[in-house]
C-alpha positions as CSV (number, residue, x, y, z in Angstrom):
1,X,-27.5,-8.4,9.4
2,X,-28.7,-11.9,9.2
3,X,-25.7,-14.1,7.6
4,X,-22.6,-10.9,8.6
5,X,-19.7,-12.8,8.0
6,X,-17.6,-12.7,11.3
7,X,-14.2,-14.7,12.1
8,X,-14.4,-16.5,15.0
9,X,-10.8,-16.0,16.2
10,X,-8.0,-12.8,14.9
11,X,-6.5,-15.9,13.6
12,X,-9.0,-17.2,11.3
13,X,-9.4,-13.8,10.1
14,X,-5.3,-13.5,9.4
15,X,-5.0,-16.5,7.8
16,X,-5.1,-16.8,4.2
17,X,-4.5,-13.2,4.2
18,X,-1.2,-13.3,2.3
19,X,-3.0,-14.1,-1.0
20,X,-4.8,-10.7,-0.5
21,X,-2.3,-8.4,1.2
22,X,1.6,-9.9,1.6
23,X,4.5,-8.1,2.3
24,X,7.1,-8.2,-1.1
25,X,9.3,-10.8,-1.2
26,X,11.6,-8.0,-1.0
27,X,11.2,-7.6,2.9
28,X,11.8,-10.6,3.9
29,X,15.2,-11.1,2.0
30,X,15.8,-8.2,4.0
31,X,14.9,-9.5,7.4
32,X,17.2,-12.7,6.6
33,X,19.9,-10.8,5.8
34,X,20.1,-8.1,8.6
35,X,19.7,-11.3,11.2
36,X,22.4,-12.7,9.6
37,X,25.9,-11.7,10.8
38,X,27.7,-12.9,8.0
39,X,25.8,-10.8,5.8
40,X,27.4,-7.3,4.0
41,X,26.2,-4.1,3.3
42,X,26.5,-4.4,-0.1
43,X,24.2,-7.5,-0.2
44,X,21.4,-5.6,1.4
45,X,21.7,-2.9,-1.6
46,X,21.9,-5.4,-4.3
47,X,18.6,-7.3,-2.9
48,X,16.8,-3.2,-2.6
49,X,17.8,-2.1,-5.8
50,X,16.3,-5.1,-7.3
51,X,13.0,-3.3,-6.6
52,X,13.5,0.2,-8.2
53,X,9.9,1.9,-6.7
54,X,11.2,0.9,-3.3
55,X,14.4,2.1,-4.0
56,X,13.3,5.5,-4.7
57,X,11.0,5.5,-2.4
58,X,13.9,4.5,0.5
59,X,16.1,7.3,-0.9
60,X,13.6,10.1,-0.7
61,X,13.0,9.1,2.9
62,X,16.7,8.8,3.4
63,X,17.3,12.8,1.7
64,X,14.2,14.2,3.9
65,X,14.7,17.0,5.8
66,X,14.4,14.2,8.9
67,X,18.1,12.9,8.5
68,X,19.3,16.4,7.6
69,X,22.5,14.8,5.4
70,X,24.3,17.5,3.7
71,X,25.1,15.4,0.8
72,X,22.2,13.7,-1.2
73,X,22.2,9.8,-0.5
74,X,22.2,8.0,-3.8
75,X,22.3,5.0,-3.5
76,X,20.6,2.3,-1.1
77,X,24.6,1.1,-0.1
78,X,25.1,4.9,0.8
79,X,22.3,4.8,3.1
80,X,22.7,2.0,4.7
81,X,26.0,3.5,5.9
82,X,24.5,6.6,6.8
83,X,21.2,5.6,8.7
84,X,22.5,1.9,9.7
85,X,21.2,-1.6,8.7
86,X,18.0,-1.7,11.0
87,X,16.8,2.2,10.3
88,X,16.9,1.1,6.9
89,X,15.4,-2.2,7.5
90,X,12.9,-0.6,9.4
91,X,12.0,1.8,6.7
92,X,11.5,-1.0,4.4
93,X,8.5,-1.9,6.2
94,X,7.0,1.2,6.8
95,X,7.1,2.1,2.8
96,X,6.1,-1.2,2.0
97,X,3.4,-1.5,4.4
98,X,1.6,1.5,2.8
99,X,1.8,-0.1,-1.0
100,X,0.7,-2.9,0.1
101,X,-2.4,-1.5,1.7
102,X,-3.4,1.6,-0.3
103,X,-4.3,0.0,-3.2
104,X,-7.0,-2.4,-1.4
105,X,-9.1,0.6,-0.7
106,X,-12.4,-0.9,1.5
107,X,-15.5,0.3,0.6
108,X,-17.1,3.1,2.8
109,X,-13.6,3.4,4.6
110,X,-12.3,7.1,4.8
111,X,-8.8,6.0,3.4
112,X,-7.6,9.4,3.3
113,X,-8.5,9.7,7.1
114,X,-6.8,6.3,7.9
115,X,-3.7,7.0,6.3
116,X,-3.3,10.8,7.4
117,X,-3.9,9.7,11.3
118,X,-1.4,6.7,10.8
119,X,1.6,8.4,9.5
120,X,0.9,11.3,11.9
121,X,1.0,9.0,14.7
122,X,4.3,7.4,13.3
123,X,5.8,10.4,13.0
124,X,4.9,11.4,16.9
125,X,5.8,8.0,17.7
126,X,9.3,8.2,15.8
127,X,10.2,11.8,18.2
128,X,8.9,10.4,21.5
129,X,11.3,7.2,20.9
130,X,14.0,9.7,20.6
131,X,12.9,11.7,23.5
132,X,12.9,8.3,25.5
133,X,16.4,7.3,24.2
134,X,14.9,4.2,22.7
135,X,17.1,2.1,20.5
136,X,16.3,2.4,16.6
137,X,13.7,4.7,17.1
138,X,12.8,4.0,13.3
139,X,10.7,1.1,14.5
140,X,8.3,3.3,16.6
141,X,7.6,4.7,13.0
142,X,6.5,1.5,11.5
143,X,4.7,0.8,14.9
144,X,2.8,4.1,14.4
145,X,2.2,3.8,10.8
146,X,0.7,-0.1,11.3
147,X,-1.2,0.4,14.7
148,X,-4.7,0.6,13.2
149,X,-3.7,-2.0,10.1
150,X,-6.2,-4.2,12.0
151,X,-8.8,-2.0,11.7
152,X,-8.5,-1.7,7.9
153,X,-8.2,-5.9,7.5
154,X,-12.0,-5.5,9.4
155,X,-13.1,-3.6,6.7
156,X,-11.1,-5.6,3.8
157,X,-12.7,-9.1,5.2
158,X,-15.4,-8.3,7.3
159,X,-17.2,-5.0,5.7
160,X,-20.9,-5.7,7.0
161,X,-19.1,-6.2,10.7
162,X,-17.3,-3.3,10.1
163,X,-20.0,-1.1,8.9
164,X,-22.0,-1.9,12.0
165,X,-19.2,-1.5,14.0
166,X,-18.7,2.1,12.7
167,X,-22.7,3.2,13.3
168,X,-22.6,2.1,16.9
169,X,-19.7,4.2,17.4
170,X,-21.3,6.9,15.7
171,X,-24.8,6.7,17.8
172,X,-22.2,6.6,20.9
173,X,-19.1,8.7,20.6
174,X,-18.3,8.8,23.8
175,X,-17.5,5.1,24.2
176,X,-14.1,4.0,22.7
177,X,-14.4,1.7,19.1
178,X,-12.2,-1.2,21.1
179,X,-15.5,-1.5,22.8
180,X,-18.2,-1.9,20.0
181,X,-15.2,-4.6,18.3
182,X,-15.7,-6.6,21.5
183,X,-19.3,-6.7,21.5
184,X,-19.6,-7.3,17.1
185,X,-16.4,-9.5,17.1
186,X,-15.4,-11.0,20.5
187,X,-11.9,-9.1,20.0
188,X,-11.0,-6.2,18.3
189,X,-8.5,-4.2,16.1
190,X,-5.3,-4.6,18.4
191,X,-6.0,-8.1,18.4
192,X,-5.9,-8.4,14.6
193,X,-3.1,-6.2,14.3
194,X,-0.8,-8.6,16.6
195,X,-1.9,-11.3,14.8
196,X,-1.4,-9.8,11.0
197,X,2.5,-8.9,12.4
198,X,3.0,-12.2,13.8
199,X,1.9,-13.7,10.5
200,X,4.7,-11.5,8.8
201,X,7.3,-12.6,11.0
202,X,7.7,-8.9,12.3
203,X,9.7,-8.1,15.2
204,X,7.7,-8.9,18.9
205,X,8.8,-5.3,19.9
206,X,6.4,-3.9,16.8
207,X,3.8,-6.1,17.4
208,X,3.5,-6.4,20.9
209,X,3.1,-2.5,20.5
210,X,0.5,-2.6,18.1
211,X,-1.4,-5.6,20.2
212,X,-1.0,-3.3,23.3
213,X,-1.3,0.4,22.3
214,X,-4.8,0.9,24.0
215,X,-3.2,-0.9,27.1
216,X,0.4,-0.5,27.3
217,X,0.0,-1.5,30.9
218,X,-0.8,-5.1,29.8
219,X,2.3,-5.8,27.8
220,X,4.5,-8.5,29.3
221,X,7.2,-7.3,27.5
222,X,8.0,-3.7,25.4
223,X,5.9,-1.8,27.6
224,X,7.8,1.2,27.0
225,X,7.1,1.0,23.4
226,X,3.5,0.2,23.9
227,X,3.2,3.3,25.9
228,X,5.3,5.5,23.5
229,X,2.7,4.2,21.0
230,X,-0.4,4.6,23.3
231,X,0.5,8.3,23.9
232,X,1.4,9.0,20.1
233,X,-2.3,8.0,19.1
234,X,-3.5,10.2,21.9
235,X,-1.5,13.0,20.5
236,X,-2.5,12.5,17.0
237,X,-6.0,12.2,17.9
238,X,-5.9,15.0,19.7
239,X,-4.3,17.2,17.2
240,X,-7.0,16.0,15.1
241,X,-9.5,17.1,16.7
242,X,-8.2,20.1,17.9
243,X,-7.7,20.1,21.3
244,X,-4.2,19.3,22.1
245,X,-3.8,20.6,25.3
246,X,-6.5,18.2,26.9
247,X,-5.4,14.9,25.5
248,X,-3.3,14.2,28.6
249,X,-6.3,14.6,30.9
250,X,-7.7,11.3,29.4
251,X,-4.3,9.1,29.5
252,X,-3.4,6.7,31.7
253,X,-1.3,8.0,34.9
254,X,0.8,5.1,35.2
255,X,1.8,5.6,31.2
256,X,2.9,9.4,31.6
257,X,5.0,7.9,34.9
258,X,6.9,5.4,32.8
259,X,7.6,7.8,29.9
260,X,8.5,10.9,32.4
261,X,7.9,13.4,29.8
262,X,8.1,16.7,30.2
263,X,6.1,19.9,29.7
264,X,8.9,20.8,27.4
265,X,9.3,17.6,25.7
266,X,5.9,17.2,24.8
267,X,5.5,20.5,23.5
268,X,8.9,20.0,21.5
269,X,7.1,16.8,20.3
270,X,4.0,18.5,19.1
271,X,6.0,21.1,17.3
272,X,8.1,18.8,15.6
273,X,5.3,16.4,14.6
274,X,3.6,19.3,12.7
275,X,6.7,20.1,11.1
276,X,7.5,16.6,9.3
277,X,3.8,15.1,9.1
278,X,3.1,16.8,6.1
279,X,6.9,15.9,4.6
280,X,6.4,12.3,5.7
281,X,2.6,12.0,4.1
282,X,4.2,13.5,0.8
283,X,6.8,10.6,1.0
284,X,4.8,7.5,1.8
285,X,1.4,8.8,-0.1
286,X,2.8,11.3,-3.0
287,X,0.3,14.0,-3.8
288,X,-1.6,13.6,-0.3
289,X,0.0,16.3,1.7
290,X,-1.9,18.3,-1.5
291,X,-5.6,17.4,-0.1
292,X,-4.8,17.8,3.6
């Protein structure tokens, strides 16, 4: 592959990416308001309501069975009151991230499979976060949704290198894909995901977990969030392959000890995830659940 384009570092790859894939301005406006102690709920509702499509998607999410409100939530301001400011902020990121990337399908990439796995991982991560009593579990949904976003960016900006890595993985499926990425690029998709999250100004709890979701014990901070994402990713892959009874055998023992999950919690998580997955898929990618 002579002349194959490869960026020297993840920062080089991400630099200027905002011209290609950037979160909508409303995400950053909401971030500013959430971080401003003087801001009011009505201000957040007003900013979000200026984007009708985003408003519609958020209200669908808030009215989903996951929240289980008895009466419909029909305004963004009421949604903030019911689920909380931080939770709604995380929904804005999740919905916007999918919308941003789904319009840029890279060649030769199985986008349907990519988003199914990402959304399933997001659902599992959110449930695990609740099981582990993590504050604001919705942020783990965002983290799960975006955990492999580095791979997608690789396909978009380095299609030839991505194809080479994909063929190497096909030839040696017993090895992890990040090993091939390191061989070809000198870094892997977790490094790219971390760099992208930082360029977008997302919270460190999200970017750190994404950057360490294959090796949570290496995280200097937010090890619990990284561990939750690691396990959620394993669970999602296991369910896709139909071997949900065996995924624990391949998991890092220290991670299991950190999460301290009982067999009952694991079975409960898997059961709830299957029930929530199709609804989440339909909410974020309308029509996709009919093709599963």
